[in-house]
C-alpha positions in Angstrom: -0.1 -0.1 0.1 1.3 3.3 -0.6 1.0 6.6 1.4 0.6 10.0 1.4 3.9 10.9 -0.5 3.0 8.4 -3.0 5.5 6.3 -2.3 5.6 2.1 -1.9 9.1 2.3 -0.2 9.4 2.7 3.7 13.0 3.6 3.2 12.1 6.1 0.6 9.4 7.3 3.1 11.5 7.3 5.9 13.9 9.9 4.2 11.1 11.8 2.8 9.8 12.1 6.5 12.9 12.8 7.9 13.7 15.8 5.0 10.5 17.3 5.6 10.7 17.4 9.4 14.5 19.1 8.7 13.3 21.6 6.6 10.4 23.1 8.4 12.7 22.9 11.9 15.0 25.2 9.9 11.3 27.7 9.3 11.4 27.3 5.0 8.1 27.0 3.2 8.7 24.1 1.1 5.1 23.2 1.2 4.8 21.2 -2.2 8.7 20.8 -2.5 9.9 17.5 -3.0 13.5 17.2 -2.0 15.6 14.5 -3.7 16.9 11.8 -1.3 20.1 11.8 -3.5 20.9 15.0 -1.9 23.3 15.5 1.2 21.7 18.3 3.8 24.1 21.1 4.7 23.0 23.0 8.3 24.5 26.8 8.7 24.4 28.0 12.3 25.7 31.4 13.3 24.7 30.6 16.9 27.8 28.1 17.1 31.2 29.7 18.4 32.9 27.4 16.2 31.7 25.3 13.3 31.5 21.7 13.0 31.2 19.3 10.6 27.8 20.7 9.2 25.2 18.2 9.4 23.5 18.8 11.8 21.9 22.5 13.3 24.1 21.5 16.0 27.4 20.6 14.1 26.5 23.2 11.9 29.0 25.8 9.6 29.2 29.2 11.1 29.4 30.6 7.6 27.7 29.8 4.3 31.1 30.1 2.6 31.8 26.6 4.3 28.9 25.0 3.4 29.3 26.1 -0.1 32.6 24.7 -0.1 30.7 21.4 0.9 27.8 20.7 -0.7 27.7 19.1 -4.4 24.9 18.8 -7.2 21.3 18.0 -5.8 22.1 19.4 -2.2 20.1 21.6 0.6 21.8 23.9 2.4 19.7 25.2 5.2 20.8 28.3 7.5 18.9 28.7 11.0 17.3 32.2 12.6 20.6 34.2 13.8 22.6 37.6 13.9 23.7 38.2 10.6 25.8 36.7 8.7 28.6 38.4 7.0 29.4 37.6 2.8 32.9 37.9 1.9 33.6 41.0 -0.6 33.9 38.3 -2.8 30.7 37.1 -3.2 29.3 34.0 -3.6 29.3 31.2 -6.6 27.2 29.0 -7.0 28.4 25.9 -9.6 26.7 23.3 -8.0 23.3 21.7 -9.9 20.1 21.9 -8.5 21.1 23.4 -5.1 18.6 24.6 -2.6 19.6 27.3 -0.3 16.8 27.6 2.4 17.2 30.0 5.3 14.6 30.3 8.4 12.2 33.2 7.5 8.7 32.5 7.7 7.7 35.0 5.2 8.8 37.3 1.9 8.4 40.3 4.9 10.7 38.8 7.7 14.0 39.8 8.4 15.4 36.6 9.6 18.1 34.5 8.5 19.8 37.3 6.7 23.1 37.5 5.1 24.8 41.4 4.0 27.4 42.4 2.1 29.4 45.2 2.8 32.0 46.0 0.9 33.7 44.4 -2.3 32.3 44.8 -6.1 30.5 41.7 -6.4 27.1 41.0 -6.0 26.3 38.8 -3.2 24.8 35.5 -5.3 26.5 34.9 -8.8 24.5 31.9 -9.9 26.3 30.3 -12.3 24.6 26.2 -12.3 20.8 25.1 -13.4 17.6 24.7 -11.4 18.6 26.4 -8.0 17.0 27.9 -5.5 16.4 30.3 -3.3 14.2 31.0 -0.7 13.0 32.1 2.6 15.9 34.9 3.2 16.8 38.2 4.4 19.5 39.4 1.7 21.0 43.1 2.2 23.2 43.8 -0.7 24.9 47.7 0.6 27.4 48.0 -2.4 26.5 49.2 -5.8 25.9 46.0 -7.3 23.0 43.7 -8.1 22.3 41.1 -4.8 21.7 38.0 -6.6 23.5 37.8 -10.7 22.4 34.8 -12.8 25.9 34.8 -15.0 28.5 36.9 -15.7 29.2 36.2 -19.5 26.7 37.5 -23.1 25.6 34.6 -24.1 25.3 32.1 -21.2 21.9 30.4 -20.3 21.3 29.2 -17.0 17.4 26.6 -16.1 15.2 26.5 -13.7 16.4 29.0 -11.2 13.5 29.8 -8.8 14.0 32.5 -6.0 10.9 32.8 -3.6 10.0 34.0 -0.3 12.9 36.3 -0.1 13.2 39.8 1.7 16.0 42.5 -0.7 17.6 45.4 0.8 18.8 47.0 -1.0 19.9 49.9 1.1 19.4 52.9 -1.6 22.5 51.5 -2.8 22.7 48.3 -4.1 22.0 48.8 -8.3 19.6 45.1 -9.0 17.6 42.3 -6.4 17.9 39.7 -9.2 19.3 40.4 -12.9 20.6 38.3 -15.9 24.1 38.8 -15.5 24.9 42.1 -16.2 27.2 44.2 -18.6 24.3 44.3 -21.4 21.7 41.8 -19.4 23.6 39.0 -22.2 22.5 36.3 -20.0 19.2 34.2 -20.8 18.4 32.9 -17.2 15.7 30.2 -19.1 12.3 29.4 -16.8 13.5 32.0 -14.0 10.5 32.1 -11.2 11.1 35.2 -9.0 7.7 35.1 -6.6 6.7 36.5 -3.6 9.4 38.6 -2.5 10.2 41.9 -1.1 11.9 44.6 -2.2 13.1 47.8 -1.4 16.0 50.3 -1.7 17.4 49.0 -5.4 18.0 52.4 -7.0 17.8 51.0 -10.6 15.3 47.9 -11.0 14.3 45.8 -8.8 13.8 42.9 -11.3 15.1 43.2 -15.1 13.6 40.4 -17.1 15.9 39.4 -19.7 14.9 35.8 -20.0 12.8 33.0 -21.3 9.2 32.0 -20.6 10.7 33.5 -16.8 7.4 34.4 -14.2 7.8 37.4 -11.9 4.1 36.8 -10.1 3.4 38.4 -6.4 6.5 40.2 -5.6 5.8 43.7 -3.5 7.9 46.5 -4.8 9.3 49.9 -3.3 10.2 51.3 -6.6 12.6 55.0 -5.1 12.8 57.7 -6.9 14.0 57.5 -10.8 14.1 53.6 -10.4 11.7 50.9 -11.6 10.2 48.2 -10.3 10.9 46.0 -12.9 13.2 45.9 -15.8 12.0 44.4 -19.7 15.3 44.5 -20.4 14.5 41.9 -23.8 11.1 42.6 -25.1 10.8 40.7 -28.8 11.8 37.3 -30.1 12.1 34.1 -28.1 13.2 35.9 -25.1 9.8 37.7 -24.6 7.8 34.8 -23.6 6.8 35.3 -19.9 4.5 36.5 -17.5 4.5 39.7 -15.0 1.6 39.0 -13.1 0.5 40.1 -9.5 2.7 42.3 -8.1 2.3 45.5 -5.7 4.5 48.4 -6.6 4.7 51.8 -4.3 6.8 54.7 -6.0 8.2 57.2 -4.7 8.2 61.0 -6.2 10.6 61.4 -9.1 10.9 62.6 -12.7 11.5 58.9 -14.5 9.8 57.1 -12.0 8.2 53.6 -13.8 6.4 50.2 -11.8 7.4 47.6 -15.6 9.9 49.5 -17.8 10.1 48.3 -21.3 12.6 48.4 -23.5 10.6 48.9 -26.2 7.3 47.5 -27.1 6.7 43.7 -26.6 6.1 41.2 -29.9 2.4 41.0 -29.2 1.7 37.4 -27.7 4.9 37.3 -25.8 4.8 38.4 -22.7 1.5 38.9 -20.5 0.9 42.4 -17.7 -1.5 41.0 -15.7 -3.8 42.1 -12.3 -0.5 43.8 -11.4 -1.5 47.3 -8.9 0.6 50.3 -8.7 0.4 52.8 -5.9 2.2 56.4 -4.7 3.7 58.5 -7.4 5.2 57.1 -10.8 5.5 59.3 -13.5 4.9 56.7 -15.7 3.4 52.4 -14.4 3.7 50.6 -17.8 6.0 51.9 -20.3 6.4 50.9 -24.4 3.5 48.8 -24.4 1.1 50.3 -26.6 2.1 46.9 -29.2 0.7 44.3 -26.3 -1.1 45.9 -23.9 -1.8 44.0 -20.5 -5.2 43.5 -18.5 -5.8 44.6 -15.0 -3.4 46.5 -14.1 -4.2 49.3 -11.9 -3.0 52.4 -10.5 -4.4 54.1 -7.1 -5.4 57.6 -7.8 -4.3 60.3 -5.5 -7.8 61.9 -5.1 -11.0 59.4 -3.8 -8.8 56.0 -4.0 -10.3 55.1 -7.5 -8.5 52.9 -9.8 -7.4 54.1 -12.9 -7.0 51.6 -16.0 -2.8 51.2 -17.1 -3.0 48.6 -18.9 -0.9 50.2 -21.4 0.9 53.4 -20.3 -0.4 55.8 -17.8 
């Protein structure tokens, strides 16, 4: 007879239940996630005075750097709630396929399992692998660089990166929260998903969209003056497929404050803008979208609180 996980092997069931329990103890939001049973779990516990072997929370590593040095493909790194970690000035580069880095934050608004970077010329994370997942962390990028950069060289493509339930603090200094590469955004993060995240303080844009079949869903974005919430850099060809939906953005007064900024008109039928809400002070809510208007995108009027249709531009 099977069980609620759909397995018939008692050994696999026990392993699945063990992984679920460990993830829940770490505070991770992993409902519906099935970690691969072949992957190892590594623990980061900055509350300890010295590092252990990383194989349990009681004997965890005290830095993420140590955990990344030990982790292999399809492993999981769990970071417990603790005092804020400091990333090295060179940042963290992820090259392990299928690696999961999961913190103890119960929701994107919580600043738990926090990491900061305060010096150097690097992103906090540079992802150079497929199927990486980063979740339930508070990430404070305090230098004028992106927080999470996918790839670093034009022409690269990385598949199925999933970033969710994270709190991004740009510290009014970081250029971007999430972006593909940086020089001309030439990297294609295929099937990238950024959802249920909280962004503030990114001086250029919270998210840069440049991938094939990407999704940006249910994010809360505070847009500083003369910045953008989501910058759609590639608007035509195969890169244009994707969806930007159910995001909430609050703008600050400026001369070029934009909610969703397009580098040009979208190729009709490729990119979906749907059910996004804009409040505060925007100079433009949705720009360069006359070629492919969205649906049910609304801007909150400053007088009377009525909703203004802004599917094309406003």
